[in-house]
Structures are given as structure tokens and as C-alpha cells.
N, C-alpha and C positions, 0 to 999 in steps of 0.2 A: 450274356449276349446270345442271340439266336440267329441262325442262318437258314435260308431256304432258297432253292432254285425253282423256277417255274417257267412255263412257256409263254411267250408273247408272240404276236404275229403282226407283221406289217399288213396294211390294207390289201396289198397285192398277194396275200397268203404266204409270203415268204416267212419262214420260221425264224424267230429269235428266242434265245434262252436268256432269261434274266435271273440273277441271284441277289437276294437282299439279306442284310444282316443289321441288327440293331440291338441296343441294350434295353433293359427293363424299364427305365424311366424316359426313354426316347431322347436322351441328351446326346447320344452318339449313334447317328445313322451312317453306316459305312457307305462309300460310293458303290453304286450298282456295278455288278459284273454283267456285261452284255456279250453274248456269244452268237455270232452269225456264221453264215456259210463262207463269206468271202474274206480273204485276208486283207486285200487292198481294194475295197469298193471304189468306183470312180468318184463318188461324192466325197471321199476322203482326200482326194488330191488337193494340194495347196493348203491343207488344214494341219495344224500342229496337234498331234494326238494328245499331247500333255494338257490341252485345253478342253478335252472332251468332258471332264467332270465325272468320268466313269472309267472302268477298265474294260477294254474291248479285246476279245479273243475270238478265234475262228477255227472251225473245222468243217468238213464237207457236210456234216449232218447237223451242225449247230447244236452239238451235245455238250453237256458238262462231262468232262473226262477226269480221270484220276490225275493226269498231268496238270490240267488247269486247276483242279482242286488243291493239289499239293503246292503249287505256286501261290495260290491265294492264301493258303493256311500259313505258309512261312511269312508272307507279308502281314497277315493279321497278327501273328505273334510279335513281330517287330513293331507294329503299330501300338501294341499294348504295353510297350516298355514302361517299367516302373509300376505296373498294376498287376493284380492277381485276378484273372478272369476265368469264369466258367463258360465255355462255349458249348451251347446246346444245339444239336443237329439231329435230323432224322437219319436212318441207317440205310439210305440208298447206296447203291454199289459204287457210285462215283466218290463217296466218302470212304476213304481208305479205312479198313477195319482197325480198331483201336490197337490190337496186338502188333500190327504191322507199322503203325505210325511211329512207334518208338524207335524203329530201325532206320527211318528216313527223315525224321524231324526231331530236333532237340528243342523242346519247348522251354522257354525261360519265363514266360508270363501267362501261359494258357493251360487250362485243364480242359480236355475234350470229353464231352459226355454225349453218347448216342441214346436217343429215346428208344424204348422198346417198340417192337413192330406193332402196327395197327393202333398206335396211340396218338399219332401226330394230329389227327383231326379232333382230338379231345384236349390235348395239353400243349400243342405247338402254336404259339401266338401267331406266327406267320401263316400257318394253315388255317387257323381259326378265322383270321380276318385282316391281318395287316396287308397281305397281298391283295385281298379283295378291295381294300380301301385304295391301295395304289392303282389298281386296275380301274376303279371307278373314276378317280381323278384323271388318269390317262385318257379314258374314253371321253370324259367331259371336255378336256382340252382338245382332243382330236375332233370331236363333233363341232366344237366352236370354230376350229380352223376350217372344217368342211363347209359349214354354213357360210362363213365369210367368203370362201372361194366360190361357192355357188352364187352368192350375191354379186361377186365380181366377174361372173361368167368365165371362170378359168377353165381351160380344157383339162379333162381328167382331174376333177377337183378332189377325188378321193385318193389319188396316187400320192405315195409318200416314200421317200428313200430312207435308208438305214440311218443316216445322220439326223434327219428330221425326227424319226421315231425315237432316237436316243435323246434328242433335245426335249421332246415331250415327256418321256419317261423320267428323265433327270429332274425336270421342273416339278412333275407330280410328286416324286419322291422327296426332293429337298424342300419344296415350298408348301406343298399341300398336305402331305401326311404329317400331321402335327404330333409333337411329343405326347400330348394328352391322349390322342387316339391310341398310340402304342402302349401307354400306361394302362389304358382301359382294357386292351386285349390281354395284357399280362395279368391284370387283376381277374379278368374273366376266366383265365386258365388256372389261376390259383397255384402257380408253380413256385411262388416265393413264400417263404415262411411268414414274412410280415403281412402277407395278404390272406393268410389262412382264415382269419375271422372277418374279412371284409366281404360285405354283400356284393356278389358279382354284378357287373353292369348288365342291364337288360340287353339282349341281343339286338333289338331294334335301335338302340342308341349307340351301338358300337361304330356305326358309320354315319357321317354327317348327313342328317336328313335334307339339308339344303342342296347338297350335291345330287342326291336322289331326285329331288324335285326338279332341279335343272336338267338332269338327264332325261326325265320324262318329257319335259317341255321341248328339249332338243329332238327327241324321237318324233314327237308330233310335228315339229317344224320340218323335219327331214322327210316325213311321210313314208317311213319304212313300210314295206309290204308285210303284213302279218307280224307285227312286232311282238316280241316276247316280253314278259314282265321284267322290269328293270333289275330287280334283285336277282332273278334267275339269270339275267344276262351277265351280271358281274360276279355271281356266286359260282361255287363249284358245282359241276354236274351231279355228283352224288354227295350228299351232305354238304351242299354249298361249296363244291370244289371248282375253282375257277381255272386252275392251271393243269396242263398236261404234264404228268410225271412219267418220264421214260421208264420202260420196264427194265428189270435188272440186266437182262441179256444185252439190251441195246447200249446201256451206259458203259458197261465194262468192255465192250467190243473195242479192239485196238484198231483205230482207223488207219494207222500207218501200215498195217499188214493186210488190211481188207478195205482198201479205199473205194470210194464210190466212182464208178466209171465216168470219164470226162463227158461222155455223151449224155449222161444223166444229170449233169449239173447245168442248171439254167444260166443263161448269160446275165451278167449284172447290167441292169438297164438304167441305173442311176446316172445322173449327169455330173460332170466334173465341177468342183467348186471354183468359180472364177476368182483370180486374185483381185483383191480390193486395195486400191491405193489409199494412202493416208488422207489425201485431199478429198477423195470421194467419201470416206468415212466421216470426215469433218463436216462436209456438206450435209450428209444425212443427219448427223447429230444437231446441226444448226436448224435444219428443217423440223426435226422433232421438238427442239426447244421452242421454235416459233409456233408449232401446233399446240403445245401445252399452254403457251402464253395466251392463246386465243380462246381457250376453253372457259366455261362458266365455273368449272370446278377449280378451287384453289388448292394446289398441291405443291407447296414449296419444297417438300422433300424430293419429289420427282424432278423438279427443275434443278435442284442442287445436284442430283445424281447425273443429269444430263451435262451439267457444267463440268462435273468431275470427269466425265468421259471425254469431253472436248479438251480439257486440260491435259489428260493423259495422252491423247492423240497428238497434241502439239508437242509434248515432251518427246514422244517417239519420233516425230518428224525432225526435231532439232538434233536428236542423238544420231540420226542417220545422215545429217548434212556433213559433207566433206569440205574442209578448208582448201580452197584453191589458191595457188600461187598468184601473186599480183600480176605476173607477166601474162596470165591468161585473159586479163581484162583489156589488154592492148593488142591491137592488130599488128601482125608481123609485117615489116617493110620488105 
């Protein structure tokens, strides 16, 4: 397994830190870790955090800290129950030194290995391109959303809150970054013995050319001023580096003893999530079902999925019904 954190940004320039972890054949992509500035953004109201599909943590700088890392590491070891896993990471300061880990974590299923300094851009699959692929798919989804909102003449079409950004990132990671892509990056790095004699995958084939083509078309449609080359846009600044990596001093700083002054923290401008009634959700599902029935494209799988959603909503409605006593159906004299 390999893990890596990197910086993402919402369109309004608010910083989010994301961390990814996956195994060599791409069969196990762990849920993303998303770190933001706000503990309880307005857009999280009325939302069950267990349904996020990722782990959300916060601090005033949106940094990966040793506290968050230690929590994740313990959860990782528990997740690997019954397996014998080598966890490969870079040696940034948020990753507690190996000699100290033994005193704070009792590993049952995990062996931790830190890569030597200045080698991650050569032999760390996440740095080589898994993050680049994730960012390409995220940008592809975001641009598609932006184009649709421009067509619908929505005010502030580029504005996006933390919850929306998380939805896009999770979809890009879980649905678009394919196991084959991850395998190719691992083969390209040649960090597995079984790959030692395998011809490395050409760098131009490591990322789906179709998504590059779509991104180029989206940039043309959006008419960006002085657009940069797409590969430079999603690649890393130096040797294709896409993500900001906090410097050592920043990551190890204890935010509890040196907090950011309140007047330096921008207000959370996201909107509260409005509670949705089961009847409203059912109406939306029925409308979606009608929409697909009217299309020239035949997609029985989609229609079956919508019917499953309707069935589950109906089950939820039934489970919340309360049996009333018969006396309530008669007016009192």
C-alpha cells in the first residue's frame, strides 16, 4: 500500500488537503482523507457525516498533522485485519518517525516503510502520477459542472462549497481512477520484485488520453484567458508536481499552542443543506425515471438503479410511520 497527501483547492481559493492510499493492483483504494479549515461548515448541517464516503478532519490551516496521521494509521491497521501489509510513505514530518511509532502504535497487520529523502518523485506511485490522474478527473468533472451552470445562467457558476468539492473528489477517486491506472504507475516505478523485468509503461500512456482530450475541449469552450498546456495544468510544477507539500516546519507546528487568530479566519460562506422529505426525494426519483424512459438511449441498468432508489425510499417511509390508536380516527364528542 502507498499513501500520500496533497493540496487541493476549492474554486474560491480555500485550501483543502487530501490524502490518498491504495495497493499495488488497485483493488483496494482507501477512502480519501479531506482536511479543511472548518470543523462544522454550514453545508454540513442536516447531513449525516457517515454518508460522506471519506474521512473529514479540520484545523485552522487545513494541514495534515501528526494527530490526524496517527488516527488514520490506527484505523488503517485495523482495516488490514488478517493481512500482512507493507505501508510505503514519504518521510514528511506529519508522518511520525519510525522509531517513535513503536511507542504509540501497536501494529498487528502493518509494516511501515518510509522512502529515502528526495526519491518520492522517482519511486512513489502517488507522486509519479496517481494524484495527477485524480486531479485530472476532478478538474474534468468540475469543468463539466461549470459549463452546465453557465448554460443554465446560474449566478456565480464557479462557486463551490466544501461538500460539493468532496462529492466531486470522491467520485473522481472511486469511479474514474481505475485499478489499471494504479497498476501502470506501480509498474512504472518498478518498486515490486515481480515488476523488475517488466517494460515500464510509457509516460504518455499513464493517464487516460481521452480525459486529456476532453479537458482541452472544455478549456476551449470555457474560453480561459491565456490557458496553459493541459498537462502542465494537472502536472506538478517541478518534475510534474501537481500538489503543494507543506514544508517541514509548517506540518509539525502544534496548532493547539499556536492557533491562527480568529480575525484571520475567513467566514464560512457555504449554505446550509436543506432537509429533504422522503416524499420530495420520491418525486425526484420518479421524475428521473420518467426522464430516462423518454431518452433514445436504452439503459435498463440505469432504470433498475432508479427503481431500487424508489424502493428504498418507500421502505424508509414505511419504517418511520407510527401506528396511531383507532380512537384518533374518531372525533371527540
